N, C-alpha and C positions, 0 to 999 in steps of 0.2 A: 451681486459681486461679493466674493468672500473677503472679509476684512479682519478675520482673526484666525488663529491656528486652532487645531483640534483640541478639544477639552473633554476628557472622559468620554470619548467616542462620539462626540457631537461637534458640529462646526457652526460658529456664529455667522449668520448671514446679514444682509443689508436690512435696515429698518423696515418694519412692516408698514405698507402704505395705508393711510387712513387710521392708524392706531394712535391713541392719545399718549402724549408723553407722560413720564412718571416724574413727579417733583421730588427732588432730593434736597438735603440741607444746603442752604445758600440761595434758594430760590430758583435754581437751574432745573431744567427739564431734560430728562434722558429718554431718547426714543427707545421703545421696546424692540428687542432683537428677535428675529425669527430663527429657531433652531432647525437644522436639517441633519439627517444622518450623514456620518462621514462615509466617504467612498470605500467600498470593499473590493479588493482586487480579486477578480474572478479567474485570472489566468488566461492563457492563450489556448482556446479550445482546439485550434489547429495543431499546436504542439502536442497537446495531450492526446489527441486522436492519432497523431503520428507515432507516439510512443506505444499506444495500444495496438496499432496496426503492426508494429514491429514484433510485439508479443505474439500476435496471431500468426504472423508469417514464420516466426521461429518455431512455433509449435507445429504448424502444418508441414514444415520442412522435415520434421521428425519421421513422418509416415509417407513422405514422398518416395516414389519408386527408386529414384537415384540414390537416396539415402539408405533405403532398405536393401539395395542390391548387394552391398558389402557386409551385411549382417548375417552371421552364421548362428542358427538357432542352437542354443546350448542344451545339453542333456537334461539339466535341471528344469529348464523352461518346458521342455516336452513332457517331463513327468508331471509337473504342476498342471499343465493344460489338460492332460489325461485325467487327472483327479477332479477337474472341474465338472466332469460328466460322470463321476462315480455315484454309487448307490446311496452313500451316506451324506446327509446335509451338512453335518459338522465338518466332514473332510472337504467338501466342496467350498465351504466358507473359509476353512484354513488355507486351502490352496489360493483362494482369491486374496487373502491377507498377505500371503507370501509373495504373490505377484505384484501386489501394490506396494511392497516394502522397497526401500532404497537399494536393497541387495539385488533386485531384479532390474536391469537397465530398461528404460522405457522403450528402447529400440527393439528389445526382445518381444515385448508385448505386441507391437505393431507388425513385426516380422511374422509372428504366429498368426495374427489376424489376416495377413495378406497371402500366406502360403498354405496354411493347413485347412483341411476339410473339417469343419466344426459344426457341432450342434448349436441350436439356438441358445441354449444356456451357456455353453462354452464361450460363444461370441459375446453374449451379454456380460458375462463375468470378466472377460478380458477387457472389455470397454470400461466396466466399472473399476477394474484395477488401474487402468490408464487414467481414468478421471481422478481417482484418489492420489495417484502418483503425482499428478500435476497440481491439484488444488491443495494437497497437504504437504507439498515440498517445503523444505526449510526456507524461510524468507529472511532477508537481511533486516537489520535494525540498527539505528544509530544509538538508541538508548537516551533519548532526550524527551523532556516535556516542553511544549512550544506554544506560542501564542502568535496571533497575527495582529499587530498594532493597527488600529483603524485610521484611515485617512493620512497615512504617512508615505508609504512606498511599497511596491511589491516585495514580497519576501516574508520570512518568519523570524521571530525573535525567540531565543531559548530562555525558557523560564527556569529550567533546572536540567542538570546532566545527571543521569542515573548511575550511582556507584556500582561497580562490578562490570560495567559495559566498556568496551574499548574506547568510546568517545570521551570518557572521563579524563584520559591522558592528553587530549588535544583541545576539546571545546570547553567553554565557560558559560555560565549563566549570563545573559545579556548579549551574547553573540547574535548577530543578525545575518542569516544565511539568505543569499539571493541567487545562488547558482550551485548546481551539482554537476560535475564533469562537463562544464560549459553549457549546461542546459538551464535556462532561467527558471527560477522558482518564484511563482507569484503568490502561492498560498500553501496551506498545510496539505491539501490534496495532491498538489504537484510533488511535494517532498515525499509523502508516503508512497505514492505510486512509483517514483523512480527508485527509492530505496528497496521497496519490496520486489521490484523486478530483478534484484540482484540476490546473490546467495551469501550466507555468512562466510566471512573470510575474505571476500572481495574488498578491494581498496577503492574508495571514492575520493575525489578531489572537491573540496568545498571552497566556494568564494564567500568570505565573510567580512563583516565590518565589526570590529571589536571596540567598545567604548574605552576611552582613556579614563583613568582614575587618579585622584589625588592621594596624598599620603594617608588620608583617613579612609580611603576606600570608596569615596564618593565619585560619581561620574562627573567629568569635567564638561563645562559648557563654554561656548564661545560668546562673543559680545551680543549675538542675536538670540542667545538662549538655546542654541542647538547643541546636541551632544557631540563632543569631539571624538571622532573615531579614526582608527587606522585600518587600512585594507590588508587582508591576509589571504593567502592561498594555503590551505592545509589539507593533508591527507589523513583519512580515517579508515581503519579496518572495521568493516561491519561485523557486529555481533549477530546473534540469532534472535528472532522475535520471540521464540519460545523461552529464551533466557530471562525475559522480562517478568515471567511468572514466578521466578525463583527469588530468593533473598528475603530480607526482613520486611520489605514493603513490596509484595508482589503486585505486578501491573499486567494489564491485558493489552497487547498490541492490536489496535484496530486494523483489520484487514482492509486493503484498498478495494473498494467496491468496483471501481473502474477496471482494475486489474483482473479481478475475479470474473467480471462480465466478459472481458476479452478472452479469457481462458475458456469460459463456458461456450462462447461462440465457436472457438476453434474445435472444441470437443464435439459440438453438434455437427460440424463438418466431418469429423472422423466417423461419427455414428452413421451419418448418411452415406459416406464412402464405403464403409464396411457392411452396410446393409443389415444393421441390427434391428431386431423386432423386440420391443419391450416385453419382458416377462417378470413375474414375481420371483426374485431370486431366493429370498429368505422368507418364506411364508411364516406368519406368526404362529406361535404355539397354540394348541387348542385351549380354549378358555376353560377355567375350572368349573363354571356353571353353564348350563345350556343357554344358548342364545334365545332371545324372545322371539316368538313366532311372528 
């Protein structure tokens, strides 16, 4: 039976059976307590899988026949596709880069794959451009540093809000986020996945609990020692994950592994659908010294 609150990530448990008491001043004995790890909130696996299934479904809808039926291949796309089969490796690589850039809509790539008669290399380079288009697309970012308090409740607490990011106007260190757009947040993985599913400039609604502070800036506590909080619903315009690498204290936004895995799964479906056969697109340059026999 738990008889004390969480202390530095641990929870005090009931006295250990068979253990000898410890004598303290006054002649009293105190039974030794057993320490156990505080619970870690792992989140709702079903909810996370539903989010990732939505990602896969949205991507696969991009190359569905109904979606491609209304896509007209642009002249620039046709020129780039022709260059994918040109005699110069540098030109083929440059055309691949151009197709992978945001200036070429993803629908153009899949329309070319579905309608044109292509060589193996053209098909592979188009699929590589689509892959880069998806995996390198700008990802949303709140611009916060966060932690997950152990043994308290599902959600994450903000340790810091990064200057220069849009969230600095709305969020504060100490804010506790437990939902985004009415989707419950159990841990950091949930938050990162939901935010990175969105694009910079999109607006998200956060459900937060904000600690009350006294005139000296200290958190207020009730009679039971709990932090006094007020519930808020706030809207935040997402920045770009790439922006975190700029500024006086550059940071790296950790990509959501679950999100990337879902995108890779959808891309494998695309590769199977369009019948690609792997080839070495950019063979390495000849070595300066002969290879060992």
